[in-house]
C-alpha positions as CSV (number, residue, x, y, z in Angstrom):
1,M,-8.3,2.6,-76.8
2,T,-4.5,2.8,-77.0
3,D,-3.9,1.8,-73.3
4,V,-5.9,-1.4,-73.7
5,T,-3.8,-4.7,-74.0
6,V,-4.8,-7.6,-76.0
7,S,-4.4,-11.3,-75.9
8,V,-5.3,-13.7,-78.6
9,V,-6.1,-17.2,-77.7
10,I,-5.7,-20.0,-80.1
11,P,-6.8,-23.6,-79.0
12,V,-4.8,-26.4,-81.0
13,K,-4.7,-30.0,-81.2
14,D,-2.6,-31.6,-84.3
15,D,-2.6,-28.8,-86.6
16,D,0.7,-27.5,-86.8
17,R,0.6,-26.6,-90.7
18,M,-2.6,-24.3,-90.1
19,L,-1.4,-22.7,-86.9
20,R,1.8,-21.7,-88.7
21,R,-0.3,-20.1,-91.4
22,C,-2.4,-18.3,-88.7
23,L,0.5,-17.1,-86.7
24,E,1.8,-15.6,-89.7
25,A,-1.1,-13.7,-90.2
26,L,-1.2,-12.4,-86.6
27,A,2.5,-11.3,-87.2
28,V,1.2,-8.7,-89.5
29,Q,-1.6,-7.1,-87.8
30,T,-1.8,-3.3,-88.1
31,R,-2.3,-3.3,-84.4
32,P,-0.3,-6.1,-83.1
33,A,-1.3,-8.4,-80.2
34,D,0.3,-7.8,-76.8
35,E,0.1,-11.6,-76.2
36,V,-0.4,-14.5,-78.5
37,L,-1.7,-17.5,-76.2
38,V,-1.7,-21.1,-78.0
39,V,-3.3,-23.9,-75.8
40,D,-1.8,-27.2,-76.7
41,N,-4.6,-29.7,-76.0
42,G,-2.5,-32.8,-76.2
43,S,-0.9,-32.3,-79.6
44,T,1.4,-35.2,-81.0
45,D,2.4,-33.1,-83.9
46,R,4.9,-29.9,-84.0
47,S,2.0,-27.6,-83.1
48,A,3.8,-26.5,-79.7
49,A,7.2,-26.2,-81.5
50,V,5.7,-24.2,-84.4
51,A,3.9,-21.7,-81.9
52,R,7.0,-21.2,-79.9
53,A,9.2,-20.6,-83.0
54,A,6.6,-17.8,-83.9
55,G,7.1,-16.0,-80.5
56,A,3.7,-17.1,-79.1
57,R,3.4,-18.2,-75.4
58,V,2.4,-21.9,-75.0
59,T,0.4,-23.2,-72.4
60,R,-0.5,-27.1,-72.2
61,C,-4.2,-28.2,-71.4
62,D,-4.2,-32.0,-70.9
63,R,-8.0,-32.2,-70.6
64,P,-9.4,-33.1,-73.7
65,G,-12.1,-30.9,-75.6
66,I,-12.1,-27.5,-77.1
67,P,-14.3,-25.9,-74.3
68,E,-11.7,-27.1,-71.8
69,A,-9.0,-25.8,-74.0
70,A,-10.4,-22.7,-74.9
71,A,-11.3,-21.6,-71.2
72,H,-7.9,-22.9,-70.2
73,G,-6.5,-19.9,-72.3
74,Y,-9.0,-17.5,-71.3
75,D,-8.1,-18.1,-67.7
76,R,-4.4,-17.4,-68.4
77,A,-4.6,-14.5,-70.6
78,T,-3.1,-11.1,-69.5
79,G,-4.8,-8.6,-71.9
80,D,-7.6,-6.5,-71.0
81,L,-9.3,-8.0,-74.2
82,I,-9.2,-11.6,-75.1
83,L,-9.6,-12.2,-78.6
84,R,-10.5,-15.8,-79.7
85,I,-9.7,-17.7,-83.1
86,D,-8.9,-21.3,-84.3
87,A,-5.7,-22.7,-85.5
88,D,-7.2,-22.9,-89.3
89,C,-8.1,-19.0,-89.1
90,V,-6.4,-16.4,-91.2
91,P,-7.2,-12.9,-90.0
92,D,-6.8,-10.0,-92.3
93,P,-4.2,-7.4,-91.2
94,S,-6.8,-5.1,-89.6
95,W,-8.6,-7.7,-87.5
96,I,-7.2,-6.7,-84.2
97,A,-7.6,-3.0,-85.0
98,A,-11.4,-3.6,-86.0
99,V,-12.1,-5.5,-82.8
100,L,-10.6,-2.3,-80.7
101,T,-12.5,-0.2,-82.7
102,T,-15.8,-1.9,-82.3
103,F,-15.3,-2.0,-78.5
104,D,-14.4,1.6,-78.8
105,R,-17.8,2.2,-80.3
106,H,-19.6,0.2,-77.9
107,P,-18.1,0.7,-74.4
108,A,-21.0,-1.2,-72.8
109,A,-20.3,-4.4,-74.8
110,G,-19.2,-7.1,-73.0
111,A,-18.1,-9.0,-76.2
112,V,-18.2,-8.7,-79.8
113,T,-18.2,-11.3,-82.7
114,G,-17.9,-11.2,-86.4
115,G,-18.3,-13.5,-89.7
116,A,-16.0,-15.1,-91.8
117,R,-15.0,-16.3,-95.4
118,F,-14.0,-19.5,-96.5
119,I,-10.4,-19.7,-98.0
120,D,-10.1,-23.0,-99.3
121,G,-12.2,-25.5,-101.2
122,P,-14.1,-25.1,-104.5
123,R,-14.2,-21.1,-105.3
124,S,-17.5,-21.4,-106.4
125,L,-19.0,-22.7,-103.4
126,R,-17.2,-20.5,-100.7
127,A,-19.2,-17.6,-100.7
128,P,-22.6,-19.5,-100.8
129,L,-21.5,-22.1,-98.2
130,A,-20.0,-19.4,-95.9
131,H,-23.5,-17.4,-96.0
132,L,-25.6,-20.5,-95.5
133,Y,-23.5,-21.7,-92.6
134,L,-22.9,-18.6,-90.7
135,G,-26.4,-17.4,-91.6
136,A,-28.3,-20.3,-90.3
137,Y,-26.1,-20.3,-86.9
138,T,-26.5,-16.6,-86.4
139,I,-30.3,-17.0,-86.8
140,V,-30.7,-20.2,-84.8
141,G,-28.8,-18.6,-82.2
142,A,-30.5,-15.4,-82.0
143,V,-34.0,-17.4,-81.7
144,T,-32.7,-19.5,-79.0
145,L,-30.6,-16.7,-76.9
146,G,-32.6,-13.8,-77.9
147,H,-29.6,-11.9,-78.8
148,L,-26.6,-12.4,-81.0
149,P,-24.5,-15.7,-80.8
150,L,-20.7,-15.9,-80.5
151,F,-19.0,-17.4,-83.2
152,G,-15.6,-19.0,-82.1
153,S,-13.6,-18.4,-85.1
154,N,-14.0,-14.4,-84.5
155,L,-14.8,-13.3,-81.4
156,A,-13.3,-11.2,-78.4
157,L,-14.5,-10.3,-74.9
158,R,-13.5,-8.2,-71.9
159,R,-11.3,-10.2,-69.5
160,H,-13.3,-8.7,-66.6
161,V,-16.4,-10.3,-68.1
162,W,-14.8,-13.8,-68.4
163,R,-14.0,-13.5,-64.9
164,R,-17.6,-13.1,-64.2
165,V,-19.0,-16.2,-66.2
166,R,-15.8,-18.6,-66.0
167,H,-17.3,-20.6,-63.1
168,G,-20.6,-21.1,-65.0
169,V,-19.6,-22.2,-68.5
170,H,-19.7,-26.1,-69.4
171,R,-15.9,-26.2,-69.8
172,G,-15.6,-30.0,-68.8
173,D,-18.2,-30.9,-71.5
174,D,-16.7,-31.6,-74.8
175,T,-20.1,-32.4,-76.3
176,V,-20.9,-28.8,-76.4
177,H,-19.9,-25.9,-78.2
178,D,-17.9,-23.5,-76.4
179,D,-18.8,-20.6,-78.4
180,F,-22.6,-21.1,-78.1
181,D,-22.4,-22.0,-74.4
182,L,-20.4,-18.9,-73.8
183,S,-23.1,-16.8,-75.6
184,F,-25.6,-18.0,-73.1
185,H,-23.6,-16.9,-70.1
186,I,-22.0,-13.4,-71.3
187,G,-25.4,-12.7,-73.1
188,E,-27.5,-13.1,-69.9
189,R,-26.0,-9.8,-68.2
190,H,-23.8,-8.3,-71.1
191,R,-24.2,-7.0,-74.4
192,I,-22.9,-8.7,-77.4
193,R,-22.2,-6.7,-80.4
194,H,-21.5,-7.3,-84.2
195,L,-17.9,-6.9,-85.7
196,P,-18.9,-5.3,-89.1
197,A,-16.0,-6.3,-91.2
198,S,-15.7,-9.8,-92.6
199,T,-12.0,-9.8,-91.5
200,M,-11.4,-13.7,-90.9
201,G,-10.7,-16.5,-93.1
202,I,-11.6,-19.9,-92.5
203,S,-11.2,-23.6,-93.5
204,M,-14.3,-25.0,-95.2
205,R,-13.7,-28.5,-92.7
206,P,-17.4,-28.2,-91.8
207,F,-18.5,-29.3,-95.1
208,R,-15.4,-31.8,-95.8
209,D,-17.1,-34.6,-94.1
210,A,-20.7,-35.6,-93.6
211,R,-20.0,-37.1,-90.2
212,S,-18.2,-34.0,-88.8
213,F,-21.1,-31.6,-89.8
214,G,-23.6,-33.9,-88.2
215,R,-21.1,-33.8,-85.1
216,R,-21.4,-30.2,-85.0
217,I,-25.2,-29.9,-85.3
218,G,-25.6,-32.7,-82.5
219,R,-23.3,-30.4,-80.4
220,G,-25.2,-27.2,-81.0
221,A,-28.4,-29.3,-79.7
222,R,-26.4,-30.5,-76.9
223,T,-25.5,-27.1,-75.8
224,V,-28.9,-25.8,-76.0
225,L,-30.4,-28.8,-74.0
226,R,-27.6,-28.0,-71.3
227,H,-29.3,-24.8,-70.6
228,W,-32.7,-25.8,-70.3
229,P,-35.5,-25.3,-68.9
230,D,-33.9,-22.1,-67.4
231,D,-32.7,-21.0,-70.7
232,F,-36.0,-22.0,-72.6
233,P,-36.4,-19.3,-75.3
234,P,-39.7,-17.6,-73.8
235,L,-38.4,-17.8,-70.4
236,R,-35.0,-16.4,-71.4
237,W,-36.4,-13.7,-73.5
238,N,-38.8,-12.1,-70.8
239,R,-36.0,-12.2,-68.5
240,L,-33.6,-10.4,-70.6
241,V,-36.3,-7.7,-71.7
242,I,-37.2,-7.1,-67.8
243,R,-33.2,-7.0,-67.3
244,R,-32.7,-4.5,-70.0
245,A,-35.6,-2.1,-69.2
246,F,-34.2,-2.1,-65.6
247,A,-30.8,-1.2,-66.9
248,R,-32.0,1.5,-69.1
249,H,-33.9,2.9,-66.2
250,A,-31.1,3.0,-64.0
251,R,-28.9,4.9,-67.0
252,R,-31.7,7.5,-67.2
253,S,-31.7,8.0,-63.5
254,A,-28.3,8.2,-63.4
255,D,-28.0,10.6,-66.2
256,R,-30.7,12.9,-64.5
257,G,-28.7,12.8,-61.2
258,R,-25.5,14.1,-63.1
259,A,-27.5,16.7,-64.9
260,R,-28.9,18.1,-61.6
261,R,-25.5,18.1,-60.0
262,H,-23.8,19.9,-63.1
263,P,-26.5,22.0,-64.6
């Protein structure tokens, strides 16, 4: 995928210190991004200045909430692939290269997503809490969706796929999880594939405040309810099974047609 362009979108609000660390990690990628787009969601600190000093393109989104800020960034990204992380993320140097490799291996995929590891907090708790946190999200998400959920700190999607779903996402509702919401819409008609390597470091923020963690759980439930009854699991699963069966049949028919034309 040497001719593919890459945009990295980072929503941020009042997180200049961690944003600086994130941008430093992006600057040493083995495959550099063609564009780093920082979405300033009404910061009162130096987040925008830090982004500009690092060479990032800054766009301001005055409507509050991560769903709105993330969608604002996706709308303005110019790359063929849109990669999304948060300001507290620290990607390994091979992260962008790993994303491109995964898309190359799965050309029919509309999006890819990977896991993460905690890089702060008590060392003895980092690995088990990461497995618990991400494992629970993946299991609950897969049961709810019928496929792999996207994880907002480590995801990538094709820009043309975003164009197809952008009007359906709940971008104006800051009580939903934008990555989970996006999973519903992309997974309806596109495959979501797993990014194998755990190449993303994240902060242990979800476990530092019981109220904040409870708010995350509430937003997850709110995201699910926003999609019911149409996406009630048995209804969604059956719809996906039928749609994928038709897609397989269409591909096989196309393959047989090509074989007859070129024996």
